[in-house]
py3Dmol code that shows the C-alpha trace and the ligand (Angstrom):
import py3Dmol

protein = """\
ATOM      1  CA  MET A   1      12.342   1.046 -13.098  1.00  0.00           C
ATOM      2  CA  LYS A   2      12.901   4.360 -11.471  1.00  0.00           C
ATOM      3  CA  ILE A   3      15.024   4.154  -8.324  1.00  0.00           C
ATOM      4  CA  ILE A   4      14.780   6.729  -5.582  1.00  0.00           C
ATOM      5  CA  HIS A   5      17.666   6.449  -3.171  1.00  0.00           C
ATOM      6  CA  VAL A   6      16.973   7.667   0.349  1.00  0.00           C
ATOM      7  CA  SER A   7      19.183   7.701   3.410  1.00  0.00           C
ATOM      8  CA  GLY A   8      17.034   5.691   5.782  1.00  0.00           C
ATOM      9  CA  TYR A   9      13.592   4.574   6.885  1.00  0.00           C
ATOM     10  CA  GLU A  10      12.454   8.006   7.980  1.00  0.00           C
ATOM     11  CA  GLU A  11      13.284   9.656   4.695  1.00  0.00           C
ATOM     12  CA  MET A  12      11.669   6.789   2.804  1.00  0.00           C
ATOM     13  CA  SER A  13       8.472   7.216   4.800  1.00  0.00           C
ATOM     14  CA  GLY A  14       8.372  10.988   4.291  1.00  0.00           C
ATOM     15  CA  LYS A  15       9.192  10.913   0.595  1.00  0.00           C
ATOM     16  CA  SER A  16       6.761   8.132  -0.195  1.00  0.00           C
ATOM     17  CA  ALA A  17       4.036  10.037   1.667  1.00  0.00           C
ATOM     18  CA  ASP A  18       4.812  13.137  -0.428  1.00  0.00           C
ATOM     19  CA  LEU A  19       4.470  11.067  -3.560  1.00  0.00           C
ATOM     20  CA  MET A  20       1.158   9.588  -2.407  1.00  0.00           C
ATOM     21  CA  ALA A  21      -0.137  12.991  -1.329  1.00  0.00           C
ATOM     22  CA  GLU A  22       0.569  14.432  -4.758  1.00  0.00           C
ATOM     23  CA  LEU A  23      -1.372  11.632  -6.390  1.00  0.00           C
ATOM     24  CA  ILE A  24      -4.295  12.062  -4.006  1.00  0.00           C
ATOM     25  CA  GLN A  25      -4.391  15.819  -4.592  1.00  0.00           C
ATOM     26  CA  ASN A  26      -4.308  15.433  -8.360  1.00  0.00           C
ATOM     27  CA  SER A  27      -6.997  12.830  -8.740  1.00  0.00           C
ATOM     28  CA  ASN A  28     -10.759  13.062  -8.253  1.00  0.00           C
ATOM     29  CA  ASN A  29     -11.204   9.459  -7.216  1.00  0.00           C
ATOM     30  CA  PRO A  30      -7.843   7.929  -6.409  1.00  0.00           C
ATOM     31  CA  VAL A  31      -7.695   4.164  -6.143  1.00  0.00           C
ATOM     32  CA  ILE A  32      -4.847   3.049  -3.909  1.00  0.00           C
ATOM     33  CA  GLY A  33      -3.479  -0.399  -3.292  1.00  0.00           C
ATOM     34  CA  PHE A  34      -2.154  -0.797   0.239  1.00  0.00           C
ATOM     35  CA  ALA A  35       0.257  -3.287   1.777  1.00  0.00           C
ATOM     36  CA  THR A  36       0.775  -4.385   5.366  1.00  0.00           C
ATOM     37  CA  GLY A  37       3.987  -5.487   7.085  1.00  0.00           C
ATOM     38  CA  SER A  38       6.632  -3.370   8.786  1.00  0.00           C
ATOM     39  CA  THR A  39       7.818  -1.426   5.760  1.00  0.00           C
ATOM     40  CA  PRO A  40       4.849   0.919   5.126  1.00  0.00           C
ATOM     41  CA  ILE A  41       4.126   1.782   8.778  1.00  0.00           C
ATOM     42  CA  GLY A  42       6.212   4.977   8.594  1.00  0.00           C
ATOM     43  CA  LEU A  43       4.481   5.962   5.354  1.00  0.00           C
ATOM     44  CA  TYR A  44       1.078   5.472   7.009  1.00  0.00           C
ATOM     45  CA  LYS A  45       2.124   7.641   9.967  1.00  0.00           C
ATOM     46  CA  CYS A  46       3.156  10.404   7.562  1.00  0.00           C
ATOM     47  CA  LEU A  47      -0.127  10.127   5.637  1.00  0.00           C
ATOM     48  CA  ILE A  48      -2.083  10.489   8.892  1.00  0.00           C
ATOM     49  CA  LYS A  49      -0.038  13.587   9.710  1.00  0.00           C
ATOM     50  CA  LYS A  50      -0.747  15.088   6.301  1.00  0.00           C
ATOM     51  CA  TYR A  51      -4.451  14.396   6.763  1.00  0.00           C
ATOM     52  CA  ARG A  52      -4.465  16.033  10.214  1.00  0.00           C
ATOM     53  CA  GLN A  53      -2.686  19.057   8.787  1.00  0.00           C
ATOM     54  CA  LYS A  54      -5.443  19.177   6.112  1.00  0.00           C
ATOM     55  CA  GLU A  55      -2.968  18.693   3.286  1.00  0.00           C
ATOM     56  CA  ILE A  56      -4.938  15.734   1.979  1.00  0.00           C
ATOM     57  CA  SER A  57      -8.344  14.132   2.343  1.00  0.00           C
ATOM     58  CA  PHE A  58      -9.248  10.486   1.828  1.00  0.00           C
ATOM     59  CA  ARG A  59     -12.944  11.215   1.276  1.00  0.00           C
ATOM     60  CA  ASN A  60     -12.768  10.116  -2.357  1.00  0.00           C
ATOM     61  CA  VAL A  61     -10.124   7.431  -1.976  1.00  0.00           C
ATOM     62  CA  THR A  62     -10.918   3.805  -2.717  1.00  0.00           C
ATOM     63  CA  ALA A  63      -8.589   1.369  -0.986  1.00  0.00           C
ATOM     64  CA  PHE A  64      -7.654  -2.180  -1.908  1.00  0.00           C
ATOM     65  CA  ASN A  65      -5.387  -4.356   0.175  1.00  0.00           C
ATOM     66  CA  LEU A  66      -3.058  -6.930  -1.239  1.00  0.00           C
ATOM     67  CA  ASP A  67      -3.804  -9.790   1.066  1.00  0.00           C
ATOM     68  CA  GLU A  68      -5.273 -11.302   4.199  1.00  0.00           C
ATOM     69  CA  TYR A  69      -4.717 -14.431   6.253  1.00  0.00           C
ATOM     70  CA  VAL A  70      -7.271 -17.214   6.002  1.00  0.00           C
ATOM     71  CA  GLY A  71      -9.112 -17.900   9.236  1.00  0.00           C
ATOM     72  CA  LEU A  72      -8.433 -14.693  11.161  1.00  0.00           C
ATOM     73  CA  ALA A  73     -11.461 -12.569  12.034  1.00  0.00           C
ATOM     74  CA  LYS A  74     -11.395  -8.811  11.472  1.00  0.00           C
ATOM     75  CA  GLU A  75     -11.108  -8.273  15.216  1.00  0.00           C
ATOM     76  CA  ASN A  76      -8.069 -10.529  15.500  1.00  0.00           C
ATOM     77  CA  LYS A  77      -5.044  -8.352  16.214  1.00  0.00           C
ATOM     78  CA  ASN A  78      -2.984 -10.256  13.669  1.00  0.00           C
ATOM     79  CA  SER A  79      -5.438  -9.897  10.813  1.00  0.00           C
ATOM     80  CA  TYR A  80      -4.633  -7.407   8.102  1.00  0.00           C
ATOM     81  CA  HIS A  81      -8.105  -5.911   8.562  1.00  0.00           C
ATOM     82  CA  TYR A  82      -7.100  -5.019  12.106  1.00  0.00           C
ATOM     83  CA  TYR A  83      -3.677  -3.775  11.046  1.00  0.00           C
ATOM     84  CA  MET A  84      -5.086  -1.460   8.370  1.00  0.00           C
ATOM     85  CA  ASN A  85      -7.728  -0.068  10.658  1.00  0.00           C
ATOM     86  CA  GLU A  86      -5.296   0.590  13.501  1.00  0.00           C
ATOM     87  CA  LYS A  87      -2.367   1.850  11.474  1.00  0.00           C
ATOM     88  CA  LEU A  88      -4.268   3.917   8.965  1.00  0.00           C
ATOM     89  CA  PHE A  89      -7.965   3.864   8.207  1.00  0.00           C
ATOM     90  CA  LYS A  90      -9.443   4.726  11.596  1.00  0.00           C
ATOM     91  CA  HIS A  91      -7.388   7.920  11.632  1.00  0.00           C
ATOM     92  CA  LEU A  92      -8.660   9.154   8.262  1.00  0.00           C
ATOM     93  CA  ASP A  93     -11.876  10.407   6.657  1.00  0.00           C
ATOM     94  CA  ILE A  94     -11.970   7.441   4.268  1.00  0.00           C
ATOM     95  CA  SER A  95     -15.453   6.039   3.725  1.00  0.00           C
ATOM     96  CA  ARG A  96     -15.805   2.530   5.181  1.00  0.00           C
ATOM     97  CA  ARG A  97     -17.564   1.337   2.040  1.00  0.00           C
ATOM     98  CA  ASN A  98     -14.536   2.261  -0.047  1.00  0.00           C
ATOM     99  CA  ILE A  99     -12.238  -0.025   1.928  1.00  0.00           C
ATOM    100  CA  ASN A 100     -11.625  -3.397   0.324  1.00  0.00           C
ATOM    101  CA  ILE A 101      -9.620  -6.181   1.935  1.00  0.00           C
ATOM    102  CA  PRO A 102      -9.944  -9.843   0.964  1.00  0.00           C
ATOM    103  CA  ASN A 103     -12.138 -11.689   3.436  1.00  0.00           C
ATOM    104  CA  GLY A 104     -10.148 -14.589   4.837  1.00  0.00           C
ATOM    105  CA  MET A 105     -13.228 -15.717   6.786  1.00  0.00           C
ATOM    106  CA  ALA A 106     -15.429 -16.136   3.708  1.00  0.00           C
ATOM    107  CA  GLU A 107     -17.292 -19.410   3.570  1.00  0.00           C
ATOM    108  CA  ASP A 108     -16.419 -19.836  -0.077  1.00  0.00           C
ATOM    109  CA  LEU A 109     -12.831 -18.662  -0.428  1.00  0.00           C
ATOM    110  CA  GLU A 110     -12.630 -19.375  -4.159  1.00  0.00           C
ATOM    111  CA  GLN A 111     -15.667 -17.184  -4.740  1.00  0.00           C
ATOM    112  CA  GLU A 112     -14.201 -14.487  -2.520  1.00  0.00           C
ATOM    113  CA  CYS A 113     -11.043 -14.461  -4.644  1.00  0.00           C
ATOM    114  CA  LEU A 114     -13.068 -14.187  -7.856  1.00  0.00           C
ATOM    115  CA  SER A 115     -15.239 -11.329  -6.589  1.00  0.00           C
ATOM    116  CA  TYR A 116     -12.281  -9.474  -5.127  1.00  0.00           C
ATOM    117  CA  ASP A 117     -10.310  -9.805  -8.322  1.00  0.00           C
ATOM    118  CA  ARG A 118     -13.240  -8.559 -10.400  1.00  0.00           C
ATOM    119  CA  LEU A 119     -13.601  -5.525  -8.173  1.00  0.00           C
ATOM    120  CA  VAL A 120      -9.903  -4.661  -8.375  1.00  0.00           C
ATOM    121  CA  SER A 121     -10.021  -4.927 -12.168  1.00  0.00           C
ATOM    122  CA  GLU A 122     -13.165  -2.808 -12.454  1.00  0.00           C
ATOM    123  CA  LYS A 123     -11.830  -0.004 -10.294  1.00  0.00           C
ATOM    124  CA  ALA A 124      -8.235  -0.113 -11.611  1.00  0.00           C
ATOM    125  CA  ILE A 125      -5.578   0.726  -9.041  1.00  0.00           C
ATOM    126  CA  ASP A 126      -3.800   4.041  -9.657  1.00  0.00           C
ATOM    127  CA  ILE A 127      -0.899   3.238  -7.399  1.00  0.00           C
ATOM    128  CA  GLN A 128      -0.050   0.018  -5.604  1.00  0.00           C
ATOM    129  CA  ILE A 129       2.255   0.187  -2.602  1.00  0.00           C
ATOM    130  CA  LEU A 130       4.404  -2.920  -2.241  1.00  0.00           C
ATOM    131  CA  GLY A 131       6.874  -4.291   0.238  1.00  0.00           C
ATOM    132  CA  MET A 132       9.077  -7.252  -0.657  1.00  0.00           C
ATOM    133  CA  GLY A 133       9.769 -10.469   1.211  1.00  0.00           C
ATOM    134  CA  LEU A 134      13.290 -11.823   1.712  1.00  0.00           C
ATOM    135  CA  ASN A 135      12.524 -14.433  -0.937  1.00  0.00           C
ATOM    136  CA  GLY A 136      11.220 -11.808  -3.367  1.00  0.00           C
ATOM    137  CA  HIS A 137       7.550 -12.379  -2.612  1.00  0.00           C
ATOM    138  CA  ILE A 138       5.109  -9.584  -3.367  1.00  0.00           C
ATOM    139  CA  GLY A 139       1.737  -9.768  -1.711  1.00  0.00           C
ATOM    140  CA  PHE A 140       1.729 -13.385  -0.603  1.00  0.00           C
ATOM    141  CA  ASN A 141       2.910 -14.559  -3.994  1.00  0.00           C
ATOM    142  CA  GLU A 142       5.696 -16.889  -3.035  1.00  0.00           C
ATOM    143  CA  PRO A 143       8.483 -18.117  -5.352  1.00  0.00           C
ATOM    144  CA  GLY A 144       7.057 -20.341  -8.053  1.00  0.00           C
ATOM    145  CA  THR A 145       3.729 -18.497  -8.281  1.00  0.00           C
ATOM    146  CA  SER A 146       2.611 -18.066 -11.870  1.00  0.00           C
ATOM    147  CA  PHE A 147       3.034 -14.623 -13.345  1.00  0.00           C
ATOM    148  CA  LYS A 148      -0.467 -15.197 -14.745  1.00  0.00           C
ATOM    149  CA  SER A 149      -1.988 -15.614 -11.279  1.00  0.00           C
ATOM    150  CA  ARG A 150      -5.056 -13.642 -10.259  1.00  0.00           C
ATOM    151  CA  THR A 151      -6.361 -13.257  -6.688  1.00  0.00           C
ATOM    152  CA  HIS A 152      -5.991 -16.708  -5.149  1.00  0.00           C
ATOM    153  CA  ILE A 153      -5.563 -18.846  -2.038  1.00  0.00           C
ATOM    154  CA  VAL A 154      -1.961 -19.597  -1.101  1.00  0.00           C
ATOM    155  CA  ASP A 155      -0.151 -21.987   1.172  1.00  0.00           C
ATOM    156  CA  LEU A 156       2.319 -19.811   3.003  1.00  0.00           C
ATOM    157  CA  ASP A 157       6.019 -20.612   2.743  1.00  0.00           C
ATOM    158  CA  GLN A 158       7.587 -21.816   5.963  1.00  0.00           C
ATOM    159  CA  SER A 159      10.077 -18.901   5.682  1.00  0.00           C
ATOM    160  CA  THR A 160       7.240 -16.379   5.410  1.00  0.00           C
ATOM    161  CA  ARG A 161       5.415 -17.893   8.386  1.00  0.00           C
ATOM    162  CA  GLN A 162       8.664 -17.780  10.321  1.00  0.00           C
ATOM    163  CA  ALA A 163       9.271 -14.125   9.367  1.00  0.00           C
ATOM    164  CA  ASN A 164       5.717 -13.150  10.299  1.00  0.00           C
ATOM    165  CA  SER A 165       5.716 -15.135  13.541  1.00  0.00           C
ATOM    166  CA  ARG A 166       7.243 -12.089  15.227  1.00  0.00           C
ATOM    167  CA  PHE A 167       3.704 -10.696  15.410  1.00  0.00           C
ATOM    168  CA  PHE A 168       2.183 -13.859  16.907  1.00  0.00           C
ATOM    169  CA  ARG A 169       2.686 -15.594  20.247  1.00  0.00           C
ATOM    170  CA  SER A 170       4.187 -18.615  18.521  1.00  0.00           C
ATOM    171  CA  LEU A 171       4.875 -19.988  15.059  1.00  0.00           C
ATOM    172  CA  ASP A 172       1.993 -22.435  15.502  1.00  0.00           C
ATOM    173  CA  GLU A 173      -0.449 -19.553  15.602  1.00  0.00           C
ATOM    174  CA  VAL A 174       0.608 -18.177  12.219  1.00  0.00           C
ATOM    175  CA  PRO A 175      -2.016 -19.205   9.658  1.00  0.00           C
ATOM    176  CA  THR A 176      -0.914 -21.612   6.977  1.00  0.00           C
ATOM    177  CA  LYS A 177      -3.027 -20.045   4.237  1.00  0.00           C
ATOM    178  CA  ALA A 178      -3.789 -16.586   2.925  1.00  0.00           C
ATOM    179  CA  LEU A 179      -5.669 -14.846   0.141  1.00  0.00           C
ATOM    180  CA  THR A 180      -3.598 -12.619  -2.082  1.00  0.00           C
ATOM    181  CA  MET A 181      -3.936 -10.549  -5.198  1.00  0.00           C
ATOM    182  CA  GLY A 182      -2.150 -12.467  -7.925  1.00  0.00           C
ATOM    183  CA  ILE A 183       0.895 -11.263  -9.792  1.00  0.00           C
ATOM    184  CA  GLU A 184      -1.098 -10.416 -12.909  1.00  0.00           C
ATOM    185  CA  THR A 185      -3.615  -8.532 -10.756  1.00  0.00           C
ATOM    186  CA  ILE A 186      -0.806  -6.505  -9.169  1.00  0.00           C
ATOM    187  CA  MET A 187       0.808  -5.850 -12.555  1.00  0.00           C
ATOM    188  CA  GLU A 188      -2.427  -4.269 -13.815  1.00  0.00           C
ATOM    189  CA  SER A 189      -1.936  -1.387 -11.375  1.00  0.00           C
ATOM    190  CA  LYS A 190      -1.171   1.770 -13.318  1.00  0.00           C
ATOM    191  CA  ARG A 191       1.736   2.592 -11.091  1.00  0.00           C
ATOM    192  CA  ILE A 192       3.695   0.630  -8.479  1.00  0.00           C
ATOM    193  CA  LEU A 193       5.694   1.951  -5.559  1.00  0.00           C
ATOM    194  CA  LEU A 194       8.014  -0.646  -4.043  1.00  0.00           C
ATOM    195  CA  LEU A 195       9.457   0.295  -0.661  1.00  0.00           C
ATOM    196  CA  VAL A 196      12.579  -1.450   0.565  1.00  0.00           C
ATOM    197  CA  SER A 197      14.416  -0.635   3.752  1.00  0.00           C
ATOM    198  CA  GLY A 198      17.156  -2.173   5.837  1.00  0.00           C
ATOM    199  CA  ASN A 199      20.178  -4.384   5.452  1.00  0.00           C
ATOM    200  CA  GLU A 200      18.205  -7.608   5.724  1.00  0.00           C
ATOM    201  CA  LYS A 201      16.527  -6.784   2.389  1.00  0.00           C
ATOM    202  CA  SER A 202      19.795  -5.960   0.599  1.00  0.00           C
ATOM    203  CA  GLU A 203      20.264  -9.467  -0.911  1.00  0.00           C
ATOM    204  CA  ALA A 204      16.737  -9.469  -2.273  1.00  0.00           C
ATOM    205  CA  LEU A 205      17.065  -5.950  -3.638  1.00  0.00           C
ATOM    206  CA  ALA A 206      20.381  -6.810  -5.279  1.00  0.00           C
ATOM    207  CA  ARG A 207      18.681  -9.784  -6.909  1.00  0.00           C
ATOM    208  CA  LEU A 208      16.046  -7.439  -8.284  1.00  0.00           C
ATOM    209  CA  LEU A 209      18.312  -4.609  -9.417  1.00  0.00           C
ATOM    210  CA  ASN A 210      21.633  -6.251 -10.338  1.00  0.00           C
ATOM    211  CA  SER A 211      20.146  -8.678 -12.798  1.00  0.00           C
ATOM    212  CA  THR A 212      17.831  -8.424 -15.779  1.00  0.00           C
ATOM    213  CA  ARG A 213      16.504 -11.922 -15.194  1.00  0.00           C
ATOM    214  CA  VAL A 214      12.747 -12.196 -14.825  1.00  0.00           C
ATOM    215  CA  SER A 215      11.819 -15.480 -13.197  1.00  0.00           C
ATOM    216  CA  GLN A 216       8.881 -16.911 -11.287  1.00  0.00           C
ATOM    217  CA  GLU A 217      11.440 -18.153  -8.767  1.00  0.00           C
ATOM    218  CA  PHE A 218      11.868 -14.542  -7.708  1.00  0.00           C
ATOM    219  CA  PRO A 219       8.392 -12.989  -7.930  1.00  0.00           C
ATOM    220  CA  ALA A 220       9.450  -9.332  -7.601  1.00  0.00           C
ATOM    221  CA  SER A 221      11.522  -9.685 -10.785  1.00  0.00           C
ATOM    222  CA  ILE A 222       8.280  -9.328 -12.791  1.00  0.00           C
ATOM    223  CA  LEU A 223       8.283  -5.665 -11.805  1.00  0.00           C
ATOM    224  CA  ARG A 224      11.019  -5.149 -14.400  1.00  0.00           C
ATOM    225  CA  LYS A 225       8.278  -5.623 -17.013  1.00  0.00           C
ATOM    226  CA  HIS A 226       5.955  -2.962 -15.600  1.00  0.00           C
ATOM    227  CA  LYS A 227       6.062   0.396 -17.324  1.00  0.00           C
ATOM    228  CA  ASP A 228       5.755   2.577 -14.241  1.00  0.00           C
ATOM    229  CA  VAL A 229       7.555   1.227 -11.188  1.00  0.00           C
ATOM    230  CA  THR A 230       9.302   3.345  -8.601  1.00  0.00           C
ATOM    231  CA  VAL A 231      11.596   1.562  -6.186  1.00  0.00           C
ATOM    232  CA  MET A 232      12.270   3.654  -3.125  1.00  0.00           C
ATOM    233  CA  ALA A 233      15.094   2.170  -1.101  1.00  0.00           C
ATOM    234  CA  ASP A 234      17.464   3.275   1.613  1.00  0.00           C
ATOM    235  CA  ASP A 235      21.237   3.101   1.982  1.00  0.00           C
ATOM    236  CA  ALA A 236      21.163  -0.116   3.973  1.00  0.00           C
ATOM    237  CA  ALA A 237      18.942  -1.899   1.456  1.00  0.00           C
ATOM    238  CA  LEU A 238      21.034  -0.666  -1.462  1.00  0.00           C
ATOM    239  CA  ASN A 239      24.390  -1.687  -0.042  1.00  0.00           C
ATOM    240  CA  LYS A 240      24.814  -4.682  -2.361  1.00  0.00           C
ATOM    241  CA  ILE A 241      24.026  -2.855  -5.579  1.00  0.00           C
ATOM    242  CA  HIS A 242      26.840  -2.453  -8.081  1.00  0.00           C
TER     243      HIS A 242
END
"""
ligand_1 = """\
16
F6R
C 2.010 -7.309 3.023
C 2.579 -8.122 1.979
C 3.978 -8.659 2.029
C 4.994 -7.722 2.647
C 6.373 -8.368 2.688
C 7.400 -7.486 3.372
O 0.684 -6.974 2.713
O 1.900 -8.375 1.076
O 4.379 -8.990 0.731
O 5.036 -6.524 1.930
O 6.302 -9.581 3.366
O 7.058 -7.387 4.713
P 7.799 -6.386 5.707
O 7.451 -5.012 5.243
O 7.242 -6.687 7.051
O 9.254 -6.666 5.568
"""
view = py3Dmol.view(width=600, height=400)
view.addModel(protein, "pdb")
view.setStyle({"model": 0}, {"cartoon": {"style": "trace"}})
view.addModel(ligand_1, "xyz")
view.setStyle({"model": 1}, {"stick": {}})
view.zoomTo()
view.show()
């Protein structure tokens, strides 16, 4: 794993955008895996800026998102469809038909997972952006998820629902299920960029970097087995690394 140490959130956002921009400029049809959550918001702002300054174009970009809640419509402000549109896609020249996000409203969720997974595999993600949960989850793959998992339906951990309830009016409104790319699906990405910022992630990051243990109990540990992972983390997140 390559570790890029940055001073804080702003530098992480700028540097990760530079890295993404380089990839976009050097590829004819870049396929990018996007994440939601708080961590990549700064990166997305920087990408929009680069697009407005005509440094990069998303005309030939194909996008895949990691996950989506079950039961939230695209128009729901808490859906990841809404998040991606507001925070990134609507500001860019990306073609709508190249945007792929699991459909948590599908009538047949199992079928949706299968089709989504097939599409991800066919296109092959050049770079997958990841954030990490406090319990080491990546996507919505909670501790205990099989490393062999493909895109699937998950029951969300109480801790994850609690953490994400900050976006909802109450904990009760946070969906109990989600669709997520599986760990094996994520690991097939050619390159992975894991962004970690802030003191509250320092325990989790220490668990990932201080040990060589790879265990399903800490999903992000699988990243140690990937041949091209960059972890970009700031001072606060790295403060428990020895
Ligand atoms: C988001 C996702 C999650 C988040 C993780 C960290 O699509 O899949 O795994 O990356 O929960 O979230 P934040 O960035 O809000 O700390």
